[in-house]
C-alpha positions in Angstrom: 21.5 -18.6 -13.7 23.5 -21.0 -11.6 26.9 -19.4 -11.0 26.0 -16.0 -12.6 27.0 -13.3 -10.1 24.4 -10.8 -11.2 21.6 -13.4 -11.0 22.8 -14.5 -7.6 22.8 -10.9 -6.3 19.3 -10.5 -7.5 18.3 -13.8 -5.9 19.8 -12.8 -2.6 17.9 -9.6 -2.6 14.6 -11.4 -3.3 15.5 -14.1 -0.7 16.2 -11.6 2.0 12.9 -9.8 1.4 10.6 -12.8 0.7 12.1 -16.0 2.1 14.3 -15.0 5.1 11.4 -14.3 7.5 10.8 -18.0 7.6 14.0 -19.6 6.3 16.5 -17.2 8.0 19.0 -14.9 6.4 21.4 -17.8 6.0 18.7 -20.2 4.7 19.3 -22.4 7.7 15.6 -22.5 8.7 15.9 -20.1 11.7 13.7 -17.3 10.6 11.9 -14.9 12.9 8.5 -16.5 12.1 9.5 -20.0 13.3 11.4 -22.9 12.0 11.3 -23.7 8.3 13.3 -26.0 6.1 17.1 -25.7 6.1 17.6 -24.9 2.4 21.3 -25.3 2.6 20.6 -29.1 2.7 18.1 -29.1 -0.2 18.6 -32.5 -1.9 15.6 -32.7 -4.2 17.1 -30.9 -7.3 16.4 -27.6 -8.8 13.1 -28.6 -10.5 11.6 -29.7 -7.2 12.8 -26.4 -5.6 11.0 -24.4 -8.3 7.8 -26.5 -8.0 7.8 -26.2 -4.2 8.2 -22.4 -4.3 5.5 -22.1 -7.0 3.0 -24.5 -5.5 3.8 -24.4 -1.8 4.0 -27.5 0.5 1.8 -28.8 3.3 4.4 -29.7 5.9 1.9 -31.2 8.3 2.8 -28.5 10.9 1.0 -25.3 11.8 3.4 -23.4 9.5 3.4 -24.5 5.9 5.3 -23.4 2.9 3.0 -20.9 1.0 2.6 -21.0 -2.7 4.5 -18.1 -4.3 3.7 -18.9 -7.9 1.1 -16.1 -8.2 3.4 -13.6 -6.6 6.9 -14.4 -8.0 7.6 -14.9 -11.6 9.7 -17.9 -12.8 12.8 -15.7 -13.4 12.7 -14.5 -9.8 12.3 -18.0 -8.5 15.3 -19.1 -10.6 17.3 -16.2 -9.2 16.4 -17.2 -5.6 17.4 -20.8 -6.4 20.8 -19.5 -7.8 21.4 -17.7 -4.6 20.4 -20.5 -2.3 22.6 -22.9 -4.3 25.6 -20.9 -3.2 24.8 -21.7 0.4 24.6 -25.5 -0.1 26.2 -27.9 2.4 27.7 -31.2 1.7 25.0 -33.6 0.6 22.8 -31.0 -1.0 21.7 -31.6 -4.6 20.7 -28.7 -6.8 21.8 -30.2 -10.1 19.5 -33.2 -10.2 16.4 -32.6 -12.3 17.8 -29.6 -14.4 18.1 -31.7 -17.5 14.6 -33.0 -17.2 13.0 -29.5 -17.7 
């Protein structure tokens, strides 16, 4: 879905509704519910992104990344990843791990 305009639009729509309250509308971590990870700097590869969205992550802070795997299907998570990838900053790494799926 990477680079596919239709999938990116769908991912943006999902992101704005589901992810932006914590990660901010620009994925910079400045959501209305507090400070979350700046996804523009994601450097763990696409596979880790999907695993984190599905399974959540204990950040060691009061606010943790909830598990969305029971709420969002894999296609939707992939679409969200395709959108967030378009926002990446220098040093981000979305490609690593794709071949290992």
